[in-house]
SEZA-822385 format. One record per residue (C-alpha): residue number from 1; x, z, y. Coordinates in nm, 3 decimals. Each point is the difference from the previous one (the first is absolute). Last residue first. Layout:
ATOM  nr      xx      zz      yy
ATOM NUM       X       Z       Y
...
This chain:
ATOM  nr      xx      zz      yy
ATOM 100   1.045   1.632   0.496
ATOM  99   0.033  -0.327   0.138
ATOM  98   0.207  -0.258  -0.123
ATOM  97   0.185  -0.216   0.278
ATOM  96  -0.013  -0.393  -0.178
ATOM  95   0.363  -0.148  -0.175
ATOM  94  -0.256  -0.162  -0.295
ATOM  93  -0.114  -0.215   0.274
ATOM  92  -0.284  -0.303   0.037
ATOM  91  -0.051  -0.080   0.361
ATOM  90  -0.300  -0.019   0.186
ATOM  89  -0.357  -0.073  -0.062
ATOM  88   0.059  -0.401   0.162
ATOM  87  -0.338  -0.188  -0.130
ATOM  86   0.123  -0.292  -0.234
ATOM  85  -0.171   0.120  -0.317
ATOM  84  -0.301   0.218   0.024
ATOM  83  -0.080   0.125  -0.332
ATOM  82  -0.306  -0.110  -0.178
ATOM  81  -0.343   0.122   0.023
ATOM  80   0.043   0.177   0.292
ATOM  79  -0.037   0.351   0.145
ATOM  78   0.162   0.139   0.313
ATOM  77   0.042   0.397   0.071
ATOM  76   0.185   0.136   0.307
ATOM  75   0.203   0.302   0.142
ATOM  74  -0.040   0.232  -0.332
ATOM  73   0.129   0.326   0.091
ATOM  72   0.172   0.104  -0.335
ATOM  71  -0.031   0.393  -0.104
ATOM  70   0.143  -0.091  -0.363
ATOM  69  -0.349   0.168  -0.127
ATOM  68  -0.151  -0.247   0.242
ATOM  67   0.207  -0.295  -0.090
ATOM  66  -0.069   0.054  -0.411
ATOM  65  -0.375   0.069   0.095
ATOM  64   0.001  -0.333   0.202
ATOM  63   0.119  -0.216  -0.328
ATOM  62  -0.250   0.205  -0.260
ATOM  61  -0.263  -0.114   0.277
ATOM  60   0.119  -0.349  -0.048
ATOM  59  -0.033   0.051  -0.370
ATOM  58  -0.366   0.130   0.008
ATOM  57  -0.075  -0.296   0.232
ATOM  56   0.120  -0.250  -0.254
ATOM  55   0.356  -0.227  -0.182
ATOM  54   0.187   0.046   0.303
ATOM  53   0.276  -0.256   0.075
ATOM  52   0.324   0.125   0.234
ATOM  51   0.166   0.044   0.322
ATOM  50   0.131   0.360   0.172
ATOM  49   0.136  -0.056   0.368
ATOM  48   0.233   0.209   0.122
ATOM  47   0.011   0.075   0.369
ATOM  46   0.325  -0.026   0.269
ATOM  45  -0.167  -0.251   0.175
ATOM  44   0.191  -0.228  -0.196
ATOM  43  -0.122   0.036  -0.320
ATOM  42   0.115   0.122  -0.326
ATOM  41  -0.141  -0.144  -0.302
ATOM  40  -0.117   0.155  -0.279
ATOM  39  -0.148  -0.199  -0.272
ATOM  38  -0.247   0.124  -0.231
ATOM  37   0.074  -0.091  -0.387
ATOM  36   0.026   0.431  -0.088
ATOM  35  -0.118   0.161   0.314
ATOM  34   0.074   0.361  -0.171
ATOM  33   0.392  -0.095   0.077
ATOM  32  -0.080  -0.017   0.365
ATOM  31   0.348   0.222   0.107
ATOM  30   0.193  -0.262  -0.184
ATOM  29  -0.076  -0.281   0.299
ATOM  28   0.158   0.278   0.252
ATOM  27  -0.251   0.058   0.287
ATOM  26  -0.074  -0.096   0.317
ATOM  25  -0.272   0.208   0.243
ATOM  24  -0.356  -0.056   0.063
ATOM  23  -0.205  -0.211  -0.307
ATOM  22  -0.090  -0.320   0.042
ATOM  21  -0.243  -0.109  -0.333
ATOM  20  -0.042  -0.326  -0.119
ATOM  19  -0.233  -0.097  -0.278
ATOM  18  -0.062  -0.269  -0.258
ATOM  17  -0.320  -0.006  -0.167
ATOM  16   0.012  -0.107  -0.368
ATOM  15  -0.232  -0.249  -0.118
ATOM  14   0.289  -0.216   0.001
ATOM  13   0.238   0.221  -0.199
ATOM  12  -0.284  -0.006  -0.263
ATOM  11  -0.019  -0.394   0.028
ATOM  10   0.375   0.004  -0.016
ATOM   9   0.014   0.202  -0.309
ATOM   8  -0.281  -0.179  -0.176
ATOM   7   0.236  -0.304   0.049
ATOM   6   0.294   0.071  -0.130
ATOM   5  -0.192   0.171  -0.309
ATOM   4  -0.162  -0.343  -0.067
ATOM   3   0.355  -0.163   0.059
ATOM   2   0.115   0.236  -0.326
ATOM   1  -0.268  -0.181  -0.216
């Protein structure tokens, strides 16, 4: 039974799209508590990469609304079926500069 539930979760995750949203500036990862489950990666360019799974288009629009409400500028948006492993995205740094 547990094995079946694990397979269902994996299929559910695989049916979701992976998004990477680059926003202008670097932020303390704690600043993005509202992005539960998303990765926050400071990029070498001085920007921040927000990446994670999105269930459907309404959920994606909700994330866009949060980004808008925080007055963040979107630099780029990338969609794929799974995380792009092996791509140089920058270094995760918990001591990055905070933006008010």
